[in-house]
N, CA, C and O atoms as a Tripos MOL2 file, in Angstrom:
@<TRIPOS>MOLECULE
protein
  284   283    71     0     0
PROTEIN
NO_CHARGES

@<TRIPOS>ATOM
      1 N         102.6710  108.8400   88.0980 N.3       1 MET1
      2 CA        103.6250  107.5230   89.1100 C.3       1 MET1
      3 C         103.9590  108.7060   90.7080 C.2       1 MET1
      4 O         104.4850  109.8070   90.5470 O.2       1 MET1
      5 N         103.5230  108.1680   92.1730 N.am      2 LYS2
      6 CA        103.3940  108.8570   92.4720 C.3       2 LYS2
      7 C         104.9480  108.2650   93.8390 C.2       2 LYS2
      8 O         104.7270  107.3700   94.6550 O.2       2 LYS2
      9 N         106.7900  109.2300   93.7370 N.am      3 VAL3
     10 CA        107.6470  109.1030   94.2010 C.3       3 VAL3
     11 C         107.1900  109.2880   96.1770 C.2       3 VAL3
     12 O         107.0110  110.4130   96.6440 O.2       3 VAL3
     13 N         107.0770  108.0390   97.0430 N.am      4 PHE4
     14 CA        107.6420  108.8870   98.0970 C.3       4 PHE4
     15 C         109.6860  108.6950   99.1890 C.2       4 PHE4
     16 O         110.3060  107.6760   99.4900 O.2       4 PHE4
     17 N         109.9180  109.7040   99.3460 N.am      5 THR5
     18 CA        110.8520  109.6140   99.5520 C.3       5 THR5
     19 C         111.5560  109.8520  101.3020 C.2       5 THR5
     20 O         111.9350  110.8480  101.9200 O.2       5 THR5
     21 N         111.4780  108.5040  101.6020 N.am      6 GLN6
     22 CA        112.0880  108.7410  103.1500 C.3       6 GLN6
     23 C         113.7900  108.3880  103.6410 C.2       6 GLN6
     24 O         114.2710  107.2600  103.7470 O.2       6 GLN6
     25 N         114.3440  109.4200  103.8370 N.am      7 SER7
     26 CA        115.8220  109.4370  104.0610 C.3       7 SER7
     27 C         116.2140  109.7820  106.5740 C.2       7 SER7
     28 O         115.9580  110.6500  107.4090 O.2       7 SER7
     29 N         116.7910  108.6380  106.5360 N.am      8 VAL8
     30 CA        117.2770  107.8830  107.8960 C.3       8 VAL8
     31 C         118.9100  107.9530  108.0070 C.2       8 VAL8
     32 O         119.8730  107.5580  107.3500 O.2       8 VAL8
     33 N         118.5450  109.0640  109.8450 N.am      9 ASN9
     34 CA        119.8320  109.7450  109.5220 C.3       9 ASN9
     35 C         120.1830  111.0460  109.2370 C.2       9 ASN9
     36 O         120.4930  112.0470  109.8830 O.2       9 ASN9
     37 N         120.0180  110.6850  107.8730 N.am     10 PHE10
     38 CA        120.3710  112.7500  107.5010 C.3      10 PHE10
     39 C         118.4970  112.9930  106.5250 C.2      10 PHE10
     40 O         117.3820  112.4860  106.4030 O.2      10 PHE10
     41 N         119.4020  114.1930  106.0700 N.am     11 THR11
     42 CA        117.9790  115.3690  105.6130 C.3      11 THR11
     43 C         118.6020  115.0610  103.8720 C.2      11 THR11
     44 O         119.5890  115.7030  103.5150 O.2      11 THR11
     45 N         118.0800  114.2650  103.0900 N.am     12 ALA12
     46 CA        118.2310  115.0710  101.5270 C.3      12 ALA12
     47 C         117.5310  115.8580  101.4130 C.2      12 ALA12
     48 O         116.4060  116.0870  101.8560 O.2      12 ALA12
     49 N         118.4460  116.5150  100.5430 N.am     13 ASP13
     50 CA        118.7040  118.0240   99.7330 C.3      13 ASP13
     51 C         117.3140  117.7650   98.3060 C.2      13 ASP13
     52 O         117.0980  116.7050   97.7190 O.2      13 ASP13
     53 N         116.9610  118.4170   98.2000 N.am     14 LYS14
     54 CA        115.8410  118.3500   97.2100 C.3      14 LYS14
     55 C         116.7830  117.8980   95.8500 C.2      14 LYS14
     56 O         116.7410  116.7910   95.3140 O.2      14 LYS14
     57 N         117.4380  118.7760   95.5340 N.am     15 LYS15
     58 CA        118.4450  118.4540   94.3310 C.3      15 LYS15
     59 C         118.1810  116.5570   94.2770 C.2      15 LYS15
     60 O         117.5280  116.0090   93.3890 O.2      15 LYS15
     61 N         118.7220  115.9700   95.1980 N.am     16 LEU16
     62 CA        118.8280  114.2580   95.2450 C.3      16 LEU16
     63 C         117.3990  114.0180   95.4160 C.2      16 LEU16
     64 O         117.4370  112.7880   95.3800 O.2      16 LEU16
     65 N         116.1570  114.3050   95.5760 N.am     17 ILE17
     66 CA        115.0630  113.4930   95.2560 C.3      17 ILE17
     67 C         114.7790  114.5180   94.1990 C.2      17 ILE17
     68 O         114.7700  115.4670   94.9840 O.2      17 ILE17
     69 N         114.6010  114.9330   93.3370 N.am     18 ASP18
     70 CA        114.3440  115.2110   91.2660 C.3      18 ASP18
     71 C         115.4600  114.0370   91.6860 C.2      18 ASP18
     72 O         114.7800  113.0930   92.0890 O.2      18 ASP18
     73 N         116.9960  113.6520   91.7750 N.am     19 TYR19
     74 CA        117.4910  113.2750   91.1110 C.3      19 TYR19
     75 C         116.1460  111.3230   91.3780 C.2      19 TYR19
     76 O         115.6380  110.4830   90.6340 O.2      19 TYR19
     77 N         116.2200  111.6160   92.9190 N.am     20 ILE20
     78 CA        115.2880  110.1960   92.1880 C.3      20 ILE20
     79 C         113.9780  109.9030   91.6400 C.2      20 ILE20
     80 O         113.6560  108.9770   90.8950 O.2      20 ILE20
     81 N         113.1870  110.9510   92.1830 N.am     21 GLU21
     82 CA        112.3780  110.8840   91.5530 C.3      21 GLU21
     83 C         112.1720  110.9520   89.3270 C.2      21 GLU21
     84 O         111.1810  110.7140   88.6360 O.2      21 GLU21
     85 N         113.3070  111.2860   89.0050 N.am     22 ARG22
     86 CA        113.2160  111.6660   87.5070 C.3      22 ARG22
     87 C         113.6970  109.9310   87.1450 C.2      22 ARG22
     88 O         113.3320  109.2500   86.1860 O.2      22 ARG22
     89 N         114.5420  109.5820   88.1770 N.am     23 LYS23
     90 CA        115.3020  108.4160   87.3690 C.3      23 LYS23
     91 C         114.4350  107.5650   88.0160 C.2      23 LYS23
     92 O         114.9090  106.4850   87.6650 O.2      23 LYS23
     93 N         113.4090  107.2760   88.7800 N.am     24 ILE24
     94 CA        112.1800  106.0740   88.8330 C.3      24 ILE24
     95 C         111.1230  106.1170   88.6240 C.2      24 ILE24
     96 O         110.2980  105.3130   89.0560 O.2      24 ILE24
     97 N         110.7730  107.5510   87.5480 N.am     25 GLY25
     98 CA        109.7360  107.9850   86.4910 C.3      25 GLY25
     99 C         110.0780  107.5380   85.1480 C.2      25 GLY25
    100 O         109.5310  107.8570   84.0920 O.2      25 GLY25
    101 N         111.3090  106.5590   85.3880 N.am     26 GLY26
    102 CA        111.8700  106.5210   84.1650 C.3      26 GLY26
    103 C         111.5740  105.0000   84.2300 C.2      26 GLY26
    104 O         111.8940  104.3890   83.2100 O.2      26 GLY26
    105 N         111.0690  104.3270   85.1520 N.am     27 LEU27
    106 CA        110.1860  103.1930   84.5670 C.3      27 LEU27
    107 C         109.2480  102.6690   84.3270 C.2      27 LEU27
    108 O         108.8870  101.4970   84.2160 O.2      27 LEU27
    109 N         108.6200  104.0710   84.1990 N.am     28 GLU28
    110 CA        107.5750  103.9230   83.4410 C.3      28 GLU28
    111 C         107.3700  102.8850   81.8720 C.2      28 GLU28
    112 O         106.5620  101.9900   81.6230 O.2      28 GLU28
    113 N         108.6640  103.5830   80.9070 N.am     29 LYS29
    114 CA        109.0880  102.7130   80.1590 C.3      29 LYS29
    115 C         108.6680  101.3730   79.8220 C.2      29 LYS29
    116 O         108.2250  100.8320   78.8090 O.2      29 LYS29
    117 N         109.0040  100.9420   81.2280 N.am     30 PHE30
    118 CA        109.3120   99.1640   81.3310 C.3      30 PHE30
    119 C         107.8730   98.9220   81.8520 C.2      30 PHE30
    120 O         107.5210   97.7610   81.6430 O.2      30 PHE30
    121 N         106.9230   99.6990   82.4820 N.am     31 HIS31
    122 CA        105.9480   99.0930   82.7320 C.3      31 HIS31
    123 C         104.9550   99.5100   82.9410 C.2      31 HIS31
    124 O         104.7630   99.2540   84.1300 O.2      31 HIS31
    125 N         103.9370  100.1370   82.4790 N.am     32 ASP32
    126 CA        102.7830  101.1350   82.2560 C.3      32 ASP32
    127 C         101.9070  101.3530   83.0410 C.2      32 ASP32
    128 O         101.2040  102.3630   83.0470 O.2      32 ASP32
    129 N         101.8110   99.9690   84.1750 N.am     33 LYS33
    130 CA        100.9460   99.8500   85.7240 C.3      33 LYS33
    131 C         101.4950  100.5160   86.3780 C.2      33 LYS33
    132 O         100.8870  100.6670   87.4370 O.2      33 LYS33
    133 N         102.8110  101.2960   86.3060 N.am     34 ILE34
    134 CA        103.3750  101.4780   88.4380 C.3      34 ILE34
    135 C         102.6050  101.8410   89.0550 C.2      34 ILE34
    136 O         102.0150  102.8120   88.5820 O.2      34 ILE34
    137 N         102.3040  101.5340   89.9080 N.am     35 VAL35
    138 CA        100.4030  102.5090   91.1460 C.3      35 VAL35
    139 C         101.7880  103.5820   91.5680 C.2      35 VAL35
    140 O         101.7730  104.4500   90.6950 O.2      35 VAL35
    141 N         102.7410  103.8120   92.3580 N.am     36 ASP36
    142 CA        103.8810  104.3810   92.9730 C.3      36 ASP36
    143 C         105.0110  103.8660   93.2620 C.2      36 ASP36
    144 O         105.2130  102.6610   93.1090 O.2      36 ASP36
    145 N         105.5100  104.3200   93.5140 N.am     37 ALA37
    146 CA        106.9910  103.3470   94.4250 C.3      37 ALA37
    147 C         107.5170  104.6940   95.5840 C.2      37 ALA37
    148 O         107.3250  105.9100   95.5730 O.2      37 ALA37
    149 N         108.5190  103.4270   96.8680 N.am     38 GLU38
    150 CA        108.9900  104.1390   97.6940 C.3      38 GLU38
    151 C         110.1070  103.9830   97.8640 C.2      38 GLU38
    152 O         110.4410  102.8240   98.1100 O.2      38 GLU38
    153 N         110.9880  104.8410   97.8240 N.am     39 VAL39
    154 CA        112.7370  105.3680   98.3660 C.3      39 VAL39
    155 C         113.2210  105.7040   99.9070 C.2      39 VAL39
    156 O         112.9600  106.6620  100.6340 O.2      39 VAL39
    157 N         114.4210  103.9610  100.2070 N.am     40 PHE40
    158 CA        114.3750  104.2130  101.7690 C.3      40 PHE40
    159 C         115.4510  104.7070  101.5000 C.2      40 PHE40
    160 O         115.7140  104.6440  100.2990 O.2      40 PHE40
    161 N         116.6530  105.4690  102.5040 N.am     41 LEU41
    162 CA        117.4960  105.7390  102.7740 C.3      41 LEU41
    163 C         118.4820  105.6610  103.4860 C.2      41 LEU41
    164 O         118.6030  106.8660  103.7030 O.2      41 LEU41
    165 N         119.3140  105.1920  104.0460 N.am     42 LYS42
    166 CA        119.7930  104.9760  104.8020 C.3      42 LYS42
    167 C         120.9530  104.9860  105.7030 C.2      42 LYS42
    168 O         121.1560  103.7930  105.9280 O.2      42 LYS42
    169 N         122.1230  105.9140  106.5600 N.am     43 VAL43
    170 CA        123.0770  105.9730  106.7020 C.3      43 VAL43
    171 C         123.1480  105.4880  107.4920 C.2      43 VAL43
    172 O         122.8980  106.1270  108.5140 O.2      43 VAL43
    173 N         123.6120  103.7220  107.6820 N.am     44 GLN44
    174 CA        123.7520  103.5770  109.3010 C.3      44 GLN44
    175 C         124.8570  103.7080  109.9970 C.2      44 GLN44
    176 O         125.8170  103.0190  109.6510 O.2      44 GLN44
    177 N         124.9920  104.6080  111.1270 N.am     45 LYS45
    178 CA        126.4310  105.1510  111.5350 C.3      45 LYS45
    179 C         127.1190  103.3280  112.0500 C.2      45 LYS45
    180 O         126.3150  102.4410  112.3360 O.2      45 LYS45
    181 N         127.9150  103.1980  112.0640 N.am     46 THR46
    182 CA        129.0030  102.3060  111.8110 C.3      46 THR46
    183 C         130.1000  103.0490  111.6540 C.2      46 THR46
    184 O         130.1440  104.2630  111.4510 O.2      46 THR46
    185 N         131.3150  102.0150  111.7860 N.am     47 SER47
    186 CA        133.0910  102.4570  110.8710 C.3      47 SER47
    187 C         133.2870  101.9470  110.2700 C.2      47 SER47
    188 O         134.4830  101.9830  109.9810 O.2      47 SER47
    189 N         132.4390  100.9860  109.4720 N.am     48 GLU48
    190 CA        131.9850  100.0200  107.8380 C.3      48 GLU48
    191 C         132.3560  101.1180  106.7000 C.2      48 GLU48
    192 O         131.8630  102.2230  106.9230 O.2      48 GLU48
    193 N         133.0880  101.0190  105.5940 N.am     49 LYS49
    194 CA        132.8080  102.4450  104.7120 C.3      49 LYS49
    195 C         132.1740  102.2450  103.8780 C.2      49 LYS49
    196 O         132.3610  102.8110  102.8010 O.2      49 LYS49
    197 N         131.1990  101.3730  104.0710 N.am     50 GLU50
    198 CA        129.5210  100.5050  102.9620 C.3      50 GLU50
    199 C         128.7890  100.7360  104.0420 C.2      50 GLU50
    200 O         128.4860   99.8010  104.7820 O.2      50 GLU50
    201 N         128.3710  102.0960  104.3110 N.am     51 ASN51
    202 CA        127.0610  102.6170  105.5610 C.3      51 ASN51
    203 C         126.4300  102.8810  104.4140 C.2      51 ASN51
    204 O         127.5300  102.6550  103.9100 O.2      51 ASN51
    205 N         125.4690  103.2380  103.1370 N.am     52 LYS52
    206 CA        124.3730  103.7170  103.5150 C.3      52 LYS52
    207 C         123.7690  102.5990  102.0520 C.2      52 LYS52
    208 O         124.2850  102.0930  101.0560 O.2      52 LYS52
    209 N         122.6000  102.6330  102.5980 N.am     53 ILE53
    210 CA        121.5560  101.4590  101.7380 C.3      53 ILE53
    211 C         120.3120  102.3900  101.0990 C.2      53 ILE53
    212 O         119.5350  103.2750  101.4570 O.2      53 ILE53
    213 N         120.5590  101.8040  100.2270 N.am     54 THR54
    214 CA        119.2370  102.4610   99.0410 C.3      54 THR54
    215 C         117.8800  100.6950   99.0940 C.2      54 THR54
    216 O         117.9720   99.4920   98.8490 O.2      54 THR54
    217 N         117.0340  101.4670   99.4690 N.am     55 GLU55
    218 CA        115.4610  100.4000   99.0920 C.3      55 GLU55
    219 C         114.6590  100.8930   98.1980 C.2      55 GLU55
    220 O         114.2420  102.0280   98.4290 O.2      55 GLU55
    221 N         114.3420  100.4150   97.3140 N.am     56 VAL56
    222 CA        112.8540  101.0110   96.1710 C.3      56 VAL56
    223 C         111.9040   99.9940   96.4990 C.2      56 VAL56
    224 O         112.5150   98.9260   96.5010 O.2      56 VAL56
    225 N         110.8290   99.8400   96.7470 N.am     57 LYS57
    226 CA        109.9300   99.1120   97.1510 C.3      57 LYS57
    227 C         109.1660   99.6460   95.7070 C.2      57 LYS57
    228 O         108.8770  100.8150   95.9630 O.2      57 LYS57
    229 N         108.7710   99.3900   94.5190 N.am     58 VAL58
    230 CA        107.5410   99.5450   93.3760 C.3      58 VAL58
    231 C         106.2180   98.1790   93.4810 C.2      58 VAL58
    232 O         106.1910   96.9490   93.4440 O.2      58 VAL58
    233 N         104.8950   99.7310   93.6820 N.am     59 ASN59
    234 CA        103.6860   98.9240   93.7760 C.3      59 ASN59
    235 C         103.2300   99.1660   92.4440 C.2      59 ASN59
    236 O         103.0840  100.2630   91.9060 O.2      59 ASN59
    237 N         102.9050   97.4190   91.7070 N.am     60 ILE60
    238 CA        102.1930   96.9470   90.7310 C.3      60 ILE60
    239 C         100.9530   96.7940   90.9360 C.2      60 ILE60
    240 O         100.7610   96.9350   92.1440 O.2      60 ILE60
    241 N          99.7270   96.5150   90.2370 N.am     61 PRO61
    242 CA         98.5630   96.1880   90.3740 C.3      61 PRO61
    243 C          98.4950   94.0980   90.9730 C.2      61 PRO61
    244 O          98.1380   93.2750   90.1300 O.2      61 PRO61
    245 N          98.8730   93.6420   92.3850 N.am     62 GLY62
    246 CA         99.0120   92.7140   91.6490 C.3      62 GLY62
    247 C          99.9650   91.9360   92.6560 C.2      62 GLY62
    248 O          99.5960   91.1170   93.4970 O.2      62 GLY62
    249 N         101.6960   92.4970   92.3190 N.am     63 SER63
    250 CA        102.1740   92.4470   93.3640 C.3      63 SER63
    251 C         103.8890   93.6600   93.6370 C.2      63 SER63
    252 O         104.0180   94.6910   92.9770 O.2      63 SER63
    253 N         104.6370   93.3410   94.3710 N.am     64 GLU64
    254 CA        105.8170   94.4090   95.1550 C.3      64 GLU64
    255 C         107.2210   94.1310   94.0270 C.2      64 GLU64
    256 O         107.5820   93.1790   93.3360 O.2      64 GLU64
    257 N         107.6530   95.2810   94.2430 N.am     65 LEU65
    258 CA        109.6990   94.4300   93.1510 C.3      65 LEU65
    259 C         110.0510   95.3000   94.2330 C.2      65 LEU65
    260 O         109.4160   96.3540   94.2200 O.2      65 LEU65
    261 N         111.3250   95.0990   95.6740 N.am     66 MET66
    262 CA        112.2020   95.0260   96.1750 C.3      66 MET66
    263 C         113.8480   95.3390   95.4340 C.2      66 MET66
    264 O         114.6190   94.4620   95.0440 O.2      66 MET66
    265 N         114.0000   96.3210   95.4050 N.am     67 PHE67
    266 CA        115.3500   95.8030   94.8860 C.3      67 PHE67
    267 C         116.4890   97.0560   96.5590 C.2      67 PHE67
    268 O         116.0490   97.8200   97.4180 O.2      67 PHE67
    269 N         117.4080   96.7670   96.3420 N.am     68 LYS68
    270 CA        118.0800   97.3240   97.6280 C.3      68 LYS68
    271 C         119.7490   97.1020   97.1160 C.2      68 LYS68
    272 O         120.0350   96.0530   96.5390 O.2      68 LYS68
    273 N         120.8880   98.2240   97.3840 N.am     69 LYS69
    274 CA        121.2430   98.3240   97.3910 C.3      69 LYS69
    275 C         122.8060   99.0050   98.3110 C.2      69 LYS69
    276 O         123.0140  100.2180   98.3530 O.2      69 LYS69
    277 N         123.3900   98.3740   98.7170 N.am     70 THR70
    278 CA        124.8120   98.8870   99.9880 C.3      70 THR70
    279 C         125.3550   99.4870   98.6090 C.2      70 THR70
    280 O         125.2380   99.1310   97.4360 O.2      70 THR70
    281 N         126.2140  100.9060   99.4660 N.am     71 ILE71
    282 CA        127.3740  101.3400   98.4760 C.3      71 ILE71
    283 C         128.0470  101.5120  100.0750 C.2      71 ILE71
    284 O         129.2060  101.9030  100.2180 O.2      71 ILE71
@<TRIPOS>BOND
     1     1     2 1
     2     2     3 1
     3     3     4 2
     4     3     5 am
     5     5     6 1
     6     6     7 1
     7     7     8 2
     8     7     9 am
     9     9    10 1
    10    10    11 1
    11    11    12 2
    12    11    13 am
    13    13    14 1
    14    14    15 1
    15    15    16 2
    16    15    17 am
    17    17    18 1
    18    18    19 1
    19    19    20 2
    20    19    21 am
    21    21    22 1
    22    22    23 1
    23    23    24 2
    24    23    25 am
    25    25    26 1
    26    26    27 1
    27    27    28 2
    28    27    29 am
    29    29    30 1
    30    30    31 1
    31    31    32 2
    32    31    33 am
    33    33    34 1
    34    34    35 1
    35    35    36 2
    36    35    37 am
    37    37    38 1
    38    38    39 1
    39    39    40 2
    40    39    41 am
    41    41    42 1
    42    42    43 1
    43    43    44 2
    44    43    45 am
    45    45    46 1
    46    46    47 1
    47    47    48 2
    48    47    49 am
    49    49    50 1
    50    50    51 1
    51    51    52 2
    52    51    53 am
    53    53    54 1
    54    54    55 1
    55    55    56 2
    56    55    57 am
    57    57    58 1
    58    58    59 1
    59    59    60 2
    60    59    61 am
    61    61    62 1
    62    62    63 1
    63    63    64 2
    64    63    65 am
    65    65    66 1
    66    66    67 1
    67    67    68 2
    68    67    69 am
    69    69    70 1
    70    70    71 1
    71    71    72 2
    72    71    73 am
    73    73    74 1
    74    74    75 1
    75    75    76 2
    76    75    77 am
    77    77    78 1
    78    78    79 1
    79    79    80 2
    80    79    81 am
    81    81    82 1
    82    82    83 1
    83    83    84 2
    84    83    85 am
    85    85    86 1
    86    86    87 1
    87    87    88 2
    88    87    89 am
    89    89    90 1
    90    90    91 1
    91    91    92 2
    92    91    93 am
    93    93    94 1
    94    94    95 1
    95    95    96 2
    96    95    97 am
    97    97    98 1
    98    98    99 1
    99    99   100 2
   100    99   101 am
   101   101   102 1
   102   102   103 1
   103   103   104 2
   104   103   105 am
   105   105   106 1
   106   106   107 1
   107   107   108 2
   108   107   109 am
   109   109   110 1
   110   110   111 1
   111   111   112 2
   112   111   113 am
   113   113   114 1
   114   114   115 1
   115   115   116 2
   116   115   117 am
   117   117   118 1
   118   118   119 1
   119   119   120 2
   120   119   121 am
   121   121   122 1
   122   122   123 1
   123   123   124 2
   124   123   125 am
   125   125   126 1
   126   126   127 1
   127   127   128 2
   128   127   129 am
   129   129   130 1
   130   130   131 1
   131   131   132 2
   132   131   133 am
   133   133   134 1
   134   134   135 1
   135   135   136 2
   136   135   137 am
   137   137   138 1
   138   138   139 1
   139   139   140 2
   140   139   141 am
   141   141   142 1
   142   142   143 1
   143   143   144 2
   144   143   145 am
   145   145   146 1
   146   146   147 1
   147   147   148 2
   148   147   149 am
   149   149   150 1
   150   150   151 1
   151   151   152 2
   152   151   153 am
   153   153   154 1
   154   154   155 1
   155   155   156 2
   156   155   157 am
   157   157   158 1
   158   158   159 1
   159   159   160 2
   160   159   161 am
   161   161   162 1
   162   162   163 1
   163   163   164 2
   164   163   165 am
   165   165   166 1
   166   166   167 1
   167   167   168 2
   168   167   169 am
   169   169   170 1
   170   170   171 1
   171   171   172 2
   172   171   173 am
   173   173   174 1
   174   174   175 1
   175   175   176 2
   176   175   177 am
   177   177   178 1
   178   178   179 1
   179   179   180 2
   180   179   181 am
   181   181   182 1
   182   182   183 1
   183   183   184 2
   184   183   185 am
   185   185   186 1
   186   186   187 1
   187   187   188 2
   188   187   189 am
   189   189   190 1
   190   190   191 1
   191   191   192 2
   192   191   193 am
   193   193   194 1
   194   194   195 1
   195   195   196 2
   196   195   197 am
   197   197   198 1
   198   198   199 1
   199   199   200 2
   200   199   201 am
   201   201   202 1
   202   202   203 1
   203   203   204 2
   204   203   205 am
   205   205   206 1
   206   206   207 1
   207   207   208 2
   208   207   209 am
   209   209   210 1
   210   210   211 1
   211   211   212 2
   212   211   213 am
   213   213   214 1
   214   214   215 1
   215   215   216 2
   216   215   217 am
   217   217   218 1
   218   218   219 1
   219   219   220 2
   220   219   221 am
   221   221   222 1
   222   222   223 1
   223   223   224 2
   224   223   225 am
   225   225   226 1
   226   226   227 1
   227   227   228 2
   228   227   229 am
   229   229   230 1
   230   230   231 1
   231   231   232 2
   232   231   233 am
   233   233   234 1
   234   234   235 1
   235   235   236 2
   236   235   237 am
   237   237   238 1
   238   238   239 1
   239   239   240 2
   240   239   241 am
   241   241   242 1
   242   242   243 1
   243   243   244 2
   244   243   245 am
   245   245   246 1
   246   246   247 1
   247   247   248 2
   248   247   249 am
   249   249   250 1
   250   250   251 1
   251   251   252 2
   252   251   253 am
   253   253   254 1
   254   254   255 1
   255   255   256 2
   256   255   257 am
   257   257   258 1
   258   258   259 1
   259   259   260 2
   260   259   261 am
   261   261   262 1
   262   262   263 1
   263   263   264 2
   264   263   265 am
   265   265   266 1
   266   266   267 1
   267   267   268 2
   268   267   269 am
   269   269   270 1
   270   270   271 1
   271   271   272 2
   272   271   273 am
   273   273   274 1
   274   274   275 1
   275   275   276 2
   276   275   277 am
   277   277   278 1
   278   278   279 1
   279   279   280 2
   280   279   281 am
   281   281   282 1
   282   282   283 1
   283   283   284 2
@<TRIPOS>SUBSTRUCTURE
     1 MET1         2 RESIDUE 1 A MET
     2 LYS2         6 RESIDUE 1 A LYS
     3 VAL3        10 RESIDUE 1 A VAL
     4 PHE4        14 RESIDUE 1 A PHE
     5 THR5        18 RESIDUE 1 A THR
     6 GLN6        22 RESIDUE 1 A GLN
     7 SER7        26 RESIDUE 1 A SER
     8 VAL8        30 RESIDUE 1 A VAL
     9 ASN9        34 RESIDUE 1 A ASN
    10 PHE10       38 RESIDUE 1 A PHE
    11 THR11       42 RESIDUE 1 A THR
    12 ALA12       46 RESIDUE 1 A ALA
    13 ASP13       50 RESIDUE 1 A ASP
    14 LYS14       54 RESIDUE 1 A LYS
    15 LYS15       58 RESIDUE 1 A LYS
    16 LEU16       62 RESIDUE 1 A LEU
    17 ILE17       66 RESIDUE 1 A ILE
    18 ASP18       70 RESIDUE 1 A ASP
    19 TYR19       74 RESIDUE 1 A TYR
    20 ILE20       78 RESIDUE 1 A ILE
    21 GLU21       82 RESIDUE 1 A GLU
    22 ARG22       86 RESIDUE 1 A ARG
    23 LYS23       90 RESIDUE 1 A LYS
    24 ILE24       94 RESIDUE 1 A ILE
    25 GLY25       98 RESIDUE 1 A GLY
    26 GLY26      102 RESIDUE 1 A GLY
    27 LEU27      106 RESIDUE 1 A LEU
    28 GLU28      110 RESIDUE 1 A GLU
    29 LYS29      114 RESIDUE 1 A LYS
    30 PHE30      118 RESIDUE 1 A PHE
    31 HIS31      122 RESIDUE 1 A HIS
    32 ASP32      126 RESIDUE 1 A ASP
    33 LYS33      130 RESIDUE 1 A LYS
    34 ILE34      134 RESIDUE 1 A ILE
    35 VAL35      138 RESIDUE 1 A VAL
    36 ASP36      142 RESIDUE 1 A ASP
    37 ALA37      146 RESIDUE 1 A ALA
    38 GLU38      150 RESIDUE 1 A GLU
    39 VAL39      154 RESIDUE 1 A VAL
    40 PHE40      158 RESIDUE 1 A PHE
    41 LEU41      162 RESIDUE 1 A LEU
    42 LYS42      166 RESIDUE 1 A LYS
    43 VAL43      170 RESIDUE 1 A VAL
    44 GLN44      174 RESIDUE 1 A GLN
    45 LYS45      178 RESIDUE 1 A LYS
    46 THR46      182 RESIDUE 1 A THR
    47 SER47      186 RESIDUE 1 A SER
    48 GLU48      190 RESIDUE 1 A GLU
    49 LYS49      194 RESIDUE 1 A LYS
    50 GLU50      198 RESIDUE 1 A GLU
    51 ASN51      202 RESIDUE 1 A ASN
    52 LYS52      206 RESIDUE 1 A LYS
    53 ILE53      210 RESIDUE 1 A ILE
    54 THR54      214 RESIDUE 1 A THR
    55 GLU55      218 RESIDUE 1 A GLU
    56 VAL56      222 RESIDUE 1 A VAL
    57 LYS57      226 RESIDUE 1 A LYS
    58 VAL58      230 RESIDUE 1 A VAL
    59 ASN59      234 RESIDUE 1 A ASN
    60 ILE60      238 RESIDUE 1 A ILE
    61 PRO61      242 RESIDUE 1 A PRO
    62 GLY62      246 RESIDUE 1 A GLY
    63 SER63      250 RESIDUE 1 A SER
    64 GLU64      254 RESIDUE 1 A GLU
    65 LEU65      258 RESIDUE 1 A LEU
    66 MET66      262 RESIDUE 1 A MET
    67 PHE67      266 RESIDUE 1 A PHE
    68 LYS68      270 RESIDUE 1 A LYS
    69 LYS69      274 RESIDUE 1 A LYS
    70 THR70      278 RESIDUE 1 A THR
    71 ILE71      282 RESIDUE 1 A ILE
C-alpha cells in the first residue's frame, strides 16, 4: 500500500513520516484491498491550544474512508 503524507505549515521529519507509514500500513490486516492512504498533517496558526489537525483518507475500491483528529 502506498502512503502519501503532506504537511501544512511545518516540515515533517523522517521519523514522523516513518511512524505514519508504519501505523497506516497496519490497517492492511483489517482490510486487504486498501489501494493507498493520504495523510494530511496541519498546524493552524491560532492562539488556541488545540491547533494540530490530522486527516487520513483511505482509498478502497468502491469507497473512501476519511478520519479526522484535532489535538
